[in-house]
N, C-alpha and C positions, 0 to 999 in steps of 0.2 A: 438580659444577662442574669446569671445566677451567682449568688455569693453565699458560702457556707461558713458558719461560725464554728471553728474547730473545737471550741471548749464546750459548746452546748449541743452540737449536732443538729442545729435547726437551720433550715434553708429559707431564705427570703428572696423575693424577686423585685428587682428594680425596674419599674415601668413608669410610663407617664399615666396620668389619670384616665385618658381615653382608652389606652391599652388595657388598664386594669378593669375598666368597666366592660369592655368587650370580652376580655378574658374571663371575667367572672360570669358573664352571661353564658358563654360557651361551656365553662367548666361545670356549670350546674348539671349539664346533661351527661357528664363523663361517668362511667361506672367506677364505684369505689372512691369517688372524690367528693369531699364535703367542703363547702365554702367556709365553714367555721374552723376546721382543723385538718391539717395534712396528715397522712398516715404515720409520719415519723415524728410528729410533735410529742413532746414529753408532758406528762402530768405534773411532775415535780420540778420546781424551780429552786435553785440554790444548793450549796454543797451540804449543808447540814441536813435538810430533809432527805437528800439522796443517800447520805451515809447512814442515816437512821433507818431508811427503808431497806438498805442492803443488810444491815445487822438484824433488823426485824425478820426479814425473809429467811436468812440463814438460821436464826434462832428458832423460828416456828418450824422450819423443816427439820432441825435437829431434835426439837422437842417431840414432834410427831414420830420421828424415826425411833426415838428412845422408848416411846410408849408402845409402839408396835414390836420393837425388838425385845422388850421386857417380857412380852407374852409369847413371842416367837423368836427364839434365839437365832435361828438360821436366816433371819430376814436380811436382805441385801443391804450393804452399808450406805449406798448412795441413792437408793430408790426415791427418797423424798427430796433429795437435793436437785435432781433434774428439773422438776416443776418449778423450784425456786429460781433456777438459772433462767428458765424460759420466761417466767413471770417478770423477772428483772429486765430481761431484753425487751419484752413487749411494753413495759411501763417506762423504762428510762434509757434504753439504748445499749450500745456495745459496752460502754465502760461499766455500767451497772451489772451487766451479765458477767464480765470478766471479774469484777470485784466480788460478786457472789461466788463465782467459781473458786477464786483464790481463798476467800474466807472459809468456804465450805471444805476445801482441801485441808486447810490448817485445823479446823475444828475436828474433821474426821481423823487426822493424824494424831491429835492430842487426846481426844475423848472416845474415839471408836476403836482404833487399831492399838494393840498392845505394843509397848508398855503404855498404859494409860497415864496421862499427865506429862508425857515426854514427846518431843518432836521426832525422836528416833523410832524407826520402824524396823523390826527384825525380819519379819516374814516377807520373802520376795513376792509372794502373791498379793500381799497387801500393798507393797510398793507399786506393783503393776496396776492394781485397782485404782490407787491414787493417780498414777500417770494417765490411765485411760480416762478417768473422770475429768482431770484437769484439761487434757487435750480435747475431749469432747466439748467441755464447757467453753473453752476459748474458741474452738472451731465453730460451734453453734452461734456464738456471739458475732463472730466475723461474718458468717453466712447470712444471719438475720440482718445485720447492718448493710451488707451488700444488697440484699433483697430490697430493704427500705430505700436505699439510694437509687437502685435501678427503677423501682416503681416511681420514685420522685422524678427522675429524669423523663420517664415515659409520660407521666402526667404533665410535666412542663412542655414536652413536645406536642402533646395533644392540644394543650391550651394554645400554644403558638399557632398550630395549624388552624384551630378553630378561629383564632383572631384574624389570621390571614384570609380565611374564607369569608369571614364577616366583612373585612375591609374590601375584598374584591367585589363582593355583592354590593356593598354600599357605593363603591366607585362605579360599578356598571350601572346601578340605578341613577347615580348622579349624572353620568354621561348620557344615559337614555333620556333623562329629564331635560338635560341641556340640548340634546339633539332635537327632541320633540319641540322644545321651546323655540329653537332656532328655525326649524322647519315651519312652525306656526307663524313665527315672526316674518319669515320670507313670504309665506302665503298672504299674510296680512299686508305686507309691503306691496306685493303684486296687486292685491285687490285695492289697496289705497291708491295706486297709480293708474288703475284702469279708468278709461273715459266713460264710465258707466256708474250707476247707482248700485253699490253692492252692500248687502247687510246680512247679518246672521241673526236669526230670531228663533226662540224656542217655542214649544207648544203653548206656553203661557203668554204668547204674543209680545214678550219682552225682547227688545233689540239689544243683543250683547256686543255687536260690532257694527259700525257704519263707516264706510270709506269717505273720502273727500267729496266725491260726487253726490253721495247721499246727503251729507251734511250741508253742502251748498244748496241742495234743493229743499230739504225739510228741516235743517238745523240740527243741533246736537241732540241725540235722542234722550240722553240722561236716563231717568227712570220711567219715561213715558212709554206707553204701549204703541204698537204700530198703527192701530186704528185711530188713536188719538192724534198722532203726528200727521197721518196722510188724509184722514177724512174728518177729523175733529169729532169723532164719536166717543161715547162713554162706554161702549160695550162692543164686542167683536161683531163683524158683519155677518149677516145670516148666510149669505152665499159665498163666504170666503173660500177660495180654492188654494190658499197658500200652502196648507199642510197636506195636500193630497199626495205629494211624493213620499211622505212618511208612511202612508197606507199602501201605496202601490210599489214603492221602491224604484220608480222611474221618474225622470225629469218631467216637468210640466211647463207648458208654454201658454201664455194668456196675454190679453191686452186689458189694461185698467185705465179708466177715465177718472181723473181726480176732480175734486170740487171746482178747481180753477180751470177746468176744461183741458187740462194737460193730459195728453195721451201717452201712456207708458206701456212699452212692450216688455213684459216681465217673463223671466226664466227662473223657475224654482227647482232646486236640486237638493236631494237628501244629503246631509253632512253630519259627521260625527265629531264632537268637540273633544278637547283634551280629557275631560272627566268621563268620557264615554257616553255622554248624553246625545240623543238624536236631535238635531236642529235643522233648520232650513237655510240654505244658502241661496239668496235671491239676488239676481242681477237684473236691473231695469235700465232700459234705454228710452230716452225721451224722443218719441217719433212724431211729436206735434208738428214741428216745422216740415218734416218730410210729408206728412199727410196733407198739410196745407199746400205744399208745393205740388203734390199729386192732384189735389182738387183744382188748383189754379191751372195746372197743365191740362187737365181735362177740359176746363172751361175755354182755354185758349185753343185747344184742338177743335172743339165744337165751333168756335168762332172762325177758325181757319177753314174748316170744312164748308161753312156758309160762304166765306169769301171765294173759295175754290169753285163752289157751285155757281156763284154769280159770274165769276170770270169765265167759267165753262160756257155759260149761256151766251156771254158776249163773244167768245171765240167761235161758237157755233154760228152766230149771226154773221160774223166776218167771214167765216169759212163758207157759208152759203153764198155770200157775195163773191168771194174768190172763185168758187166753183162755177158760178155763172160766167165770170170773165174767162176762166179756163176753157169752158165750153166754146166760147166765142173764138178763142185762140186755136182750139183744136179743130174747129170747123175751117179756120183759115189755113191751118197747116195740114189738113187731112190728106191732101194729095202727096205732100212731101213725106208724111208719115207712112202712107201706104207703100210708097216707093222704098223708103228705108226699111219698112217691115219686110218687104219681099227680099231685100238684100240680107237682112238679119236671118230670115228664115232659111235662105240659101246657105248662109255661113254655118248656122247652128245645126242644120240638118246633116252637115258633112261630118263624117267620123274622123277625117283627116284634119290636122292642125292647119289653120288658115291665118296668115298675117298680111294685112294691107298697110303699107307704109307710105309716107310722103317722101319727098326728095331729100329731106334731112335725116331720114332714118327713123323718124318717130312712128310708132305703131298706132295707126288710126283705128283699125278694127282687128279684133282677135275673137275667136270663138272658144267654146268650152273645151274643145279638143286640144287647144293650144296649152291650157294649163295642165291637162293630163299628159300630153306628149313631153313637155319640158319639166315635169315633176314638180309642179306647184300645187299647194293644197287647194287653192281656189283662184278665181280670176283676180281678186283684189291683190294677191301677192305677186302677180305676174309683172315682169319688167315691161316697160312701155317704150323703150328706145333701143337703137342698135348699140349705143355706147354701153348702156347697162347690160345688155345681152352679152356683149363680147367680154365684159369684165367678169361675168358670172359663169360662162361656159367655155370649156376647152373643146375645140373641134378638130378631129383628125379624119384622115381618109380611112377607107375600109381596111387598108394595110397598116393602119396605126401611124401614119405620117402626119405631123402637125400641119394644120391649114392656117396660113396667115390671115389676118383680119380682112385685108382687102380682097381675099379670095372666098370670104363667107358668101353664102348664097344671096344674102340681101345686097351686099356690095356689087356682086356680079349682075344681079337683076337691074340695079340702078345704073349700071354701066351699059345696059341694053342686051346683056347676055341672057340666054334661056337654057334651061336644063330640065330633063325628065328622068325621074327615078334615079337620081344621083344619091348614092349611099354614103353617109358620114357616120362617124362615131362621136357621140356627145358625152361629155363628162362635166358634172357640176362641181365647181371648185369648193363650195361650202360643205356639201355632204359627201362628195366622192362617188356618187351614184353615176353609173355609166349605162348607155344603151346605144342601139343602132337605129338610124332613121333613113328612110328613103324620101328624098326631097325633090320637088319640082318647083321651078321659079321662072318668073317672066316679068318684064317691065310693064307698067301701065302707061299707055300712050294717049296723048291728047289728039284732037282732030288734026292739028298741024304736025303731028308726028313727034312732038317733044315728049320727054319722059316726065310724068307727073308723080310717079310712085312705083311701087313694086308689089307683087303678089307672090307669097311663098307658101306652099303647102308641104306638109310633112306627114309621114306615116311611120309608126313604130313597127319595125321588122325584127326586133330583138328576139321574140319568141320564135319567129319563123327561122331566123338564123340558127338559134339554138336547136330547134327541131331538126333542121337540115344537118347540123353538126352531130346531133344525137343519132340521127338516122345513119349517117356515115359510120359513126362509132359502133352502132348496133349491127350494121351490116358486116363491119370488120370483125366484131366479136362473134357474130353468128358463123362467119366463114372460119374463124379460128376454132370455134366449137365443133363445126363439122369436120374440120381437119383433125382435131383431137379425137373426136369419136371414130373417125375412119382409122386413125392410128391405133386407138384402143382396140377397135374391132380386128384390125390386122394383127395386133399383138396377141389377142385372145385366140384368133384362128391359128396363128403360128404356134402358140402354146399348146392348143389342142392337137395340132398336127404333130408337134414334137412329142407330146405325151403318147399319141397313137404309135408313132415310129419307135419311141423308146420301149413301149409296152410290147410291140411286135418283136423288136430285136431281143428283148429279154426272154420272151416266150419261145421264139424260134431258135435263138442261138444258145443263150445261157441254159434254157430249159433242155434243149437237145443234148448239150454237153453234159449236164448233170445226169440226164437219163442214161447216156452212154456209159458214164463212169459207174452209175449204179449197176447197170447190166454186167459190166466187166467185173466189178467187185462181187456181184452175186455169183458169177461163174467161178471166180477164184474160190469163193467160200465153199461151193459145192465140190470142187475138185481137190480140196486140201485133204491130206491124210487125216484119218480120224484122231490120231494122237496129237495133232496140233490144235488143241482146244483153245489155247491162249490166243493164237493168231486168228482163229475163226471168230472169237469174241471181239477182237479188235476190228475185224472186217465188218461184223454185224453192227458195231457202234458207228463205224464210218458210214455204212449204208443208212443208218437212222439219221445221221447228220445230213446226208445228201437228201433224204426225204424231207427233212425240215427245211433245207435250202430250196427244194422244189416248191414247197408250200409258200415260203416267203416270196419267191419269184412270182408265183401266181397271185399272191396278195398285193404285191407292188404293181403288177400289171393291171389288176382290177382297180387299184386306186388311181393309177394314171389314166386308164381308159377302160371302163368296164366292157368286157366283150359282150355281155348280155345286151347292152345298148345297141351295138351294131348287129348282133345276131337275132335277138328276139324283139327289139323295139323298146319304145319309151315306157309303156305300161309295165312290162316285165322288169325293166331296169329299176323302176321306182319300187316295185315289190321287193326286188333283190336288195336294194339299198336300205329299205325299211327293215328287212330281215337282218342285215348286217348291223344296223344301228341298234336294234333291240338286243341282239346277241352280245354286242360289245358293251352296252351301257346298262342293260337291265331295265330300261324304260319301255313301258308298253307302247307299241306303235300299231295303230289300226289304219289299214289302207283300203280305199275303194277305188278301183280302176275299171275302165270299160272292158267288156268281154272281147270286143272286136279289135282289129288292128287299127293303128293310127298312122297316117302318113303325113309327115311334116316336111316343109320345104327347107332345103339347105341345112344349116346348123341349128335349126330351131330345137330339135330333139336334144342336142348337146346343151344348149343354153337352158332348156327346161330342166334337164337333169342336174346341171350345176347349181341352179337356183334351189332345187330341192335339197341338194347336198348342203348348201349354205344355211338353209333353214334348220336342218338337223344339227349342224355345227353350232348354231346360235343357241339351240335348246340345251346342248351339252354345256356350253360355256356360261350362259347367263340365266336361263329360264328357271332352273331348279324344278323342272316339271316331273310329274309322275306318269303322265301318258301324253301321247301325241296322236292326233287324228289327221290323216291326209286323204284328200279326195281328188281324183282326176276324173273330170266329166266334160261332156259336150254341152254347150249352152248357147243358143242363138248364133250358131256359126262360129263359135269360139271354143277353144280348148281351155278349160279353167282348172287350175291347180290350187287347191285350198289346203293350207297346213295350219292347224290350230293346236296349241298346247295349253295345259292348265297350270302354267308356271306363275311366277310372281309378277310378271308384266312390267311395264315401265311407262313413263310419261313420253308421249311422242315428240314433244318439243325438245326434250333433252338429247335425243339421239337421232333427230331428223337428218343431221348432217354427218352421221358416222360413215366411215369408209365402207363398212360391210353393206349397209343399206344402199349407199350410192352405187356400189358395184352390182348389187342385185337389180337395181333399177336400170343401170346401163345395159345389163344382159337382157332385161325385158325389152328395152327399146331396140336392141340389135335383133331380137326375135320378132320385132314388129308388134309387140303387145305393150301391156301396162302392168304395173305392180302397185298394189295397195297394201298398207300395213296398218292394222288397228290394234291398239293395246292400251290398257289402263292398269295401274298398280293393283295387284291382288286378284285380277280376273284373267290373266293369261294374255297371249298374243295370237293374232290371226294374220296370216299372209295369204293374199289372193293374187294369183298370176293369171292374166288373160292374154291369149295369143290367138289371132284369127286362124282358122283351119283352112287348109287347102281343100277344095271340093272333093277330091278323091279320098280324103281321110275321113269324111263324115260317114258314120255308120249308125245303124239303129240297134246295135247290140246293147244288152243290159250291162249294168256295172257288175264287175266281179269283186268279191270281198276277200280281204286277206287280213288276218289278225295274228300278230307276232307277240 
């Protein structure tokens, strides 16, 4: 807080000692601020010195003015009083400046302006001069005082800000120190609680920290060096590796043997202390007991290996004795073994599943095919009784009707029934897997005719049944496909017939009608009087429209069924179509056709021509080609049409099922040939159509060339 003494104009600051200390430290660096004296402090103290100074200042100014005015009568009256006012302001503040102004005004009124010696002034200009001087002096005093006060407040604010910054810095440093101390204390607490020997040591080998484990092992380090505590030495070890991490910057691992034969596994880490010094953080683990245990374990292992070797020799002797006894038994049972071996060979050589049961339904013998047929992983997982079998499997007839347990093949055979190639559907209850088996079963009869068991064989016919079903489905699909192809061929023929009929009707009927109308209008135009020019012009326009209609009819007829195909043959039709294509699109079309005539069976020529048209249509729609090359040639008894463009091409896998290509392939099959399409992006497309030629159509003529 600031407090101003109104009588003296001196500002003092009430702060506590610490604030004053911080403020003085910061204020020393402020511009224009001196720790000894503020800008507004006064030199003079007390009323008497101040009054004396005011009188002296005015007197000196008046004396100087009189001296100058005596030599220069026109000298300005107040020219020396202005410095006096300013000097009083600078030395003693606002009240001194006002006092000098008032006293100078009175002195000028009495001793400078006439009448001399009187306060009365007669000249208005003199009164104005007095007023201006008085106003200026008072105003200057006020302005200078306001300046001093503003500068004073600014200095106080700067000091307060400097003090606040200093306090913030000191508080941040204090918190940082406390945080570092707390973190260090937590680290030391953690190291203190570790079940290992942890210590901090500097390059001088002095231990600055040792945790509980270290103290329990070596005692309190005090001022002792590490080599004194651990090895009882008076100087550092020659081969000491403790401080290697300070050189490499990486942790170091080693094993140290102490004088008391204690084995320590040591880990050395580079560490930076609070004061920034580099020290070593070493963590040691006593592995003496562990090494002893490892040595003892190794000794016991060697002893155990000796015992095992001795036991092995004893077992080999016993084993040799048992082998001799077994050989005796095997010779005694050789005949039985050979008989059983023949039975086993017979069983396991069979690809069909074989089960031999007793009268209780227990499975006495099964072969490997049994596990495969009944979907077991191996023979060990196979069920070995009828009760387990019936719990695991669901059995149905081939018509999917459930079979009761007493009608299972095993039960039927034990009742004396026989069966051959009886088909059943099996399903495992645990996995849900199902299949179809063909079973044969019969009872095993003793010499007296009694039933002693049963034999059941089974064969997996699932694949065969599926194949039969697939064959029936494929035959059905093939029949449907043939029907669809026949229907498609019939539709194509009907469409071609309809096109031919429509083209013929358009040519014969509409064409004749238009021609007749044209002839009549031409006759009328010729027989009109010469003065009917307007009517003649209308008739000529109508005749032009009729000519355009005739051309349209011809174009429609050609599109429906080109007459050149029926009149001149396939080669000429292809040349004509190429000419039309080039004229309509502006794309260059080069055609090579045989010079001789070609004779094709049935509608082969039509299918050939339509495929060529479809190729040109695809060039227009998709290829973006600049030229097309078409070749019609005979090759190995076949008529080959090859159409190639230099367009952008495509990936065959993307359009292999498109309707356009499928339609072209269907037409090729109808013509009795094949269609191949080859294309790649950027290199164009090539379509090759091959159709077997009728012997009468084979010629030896050279190819004719046409370029449009």
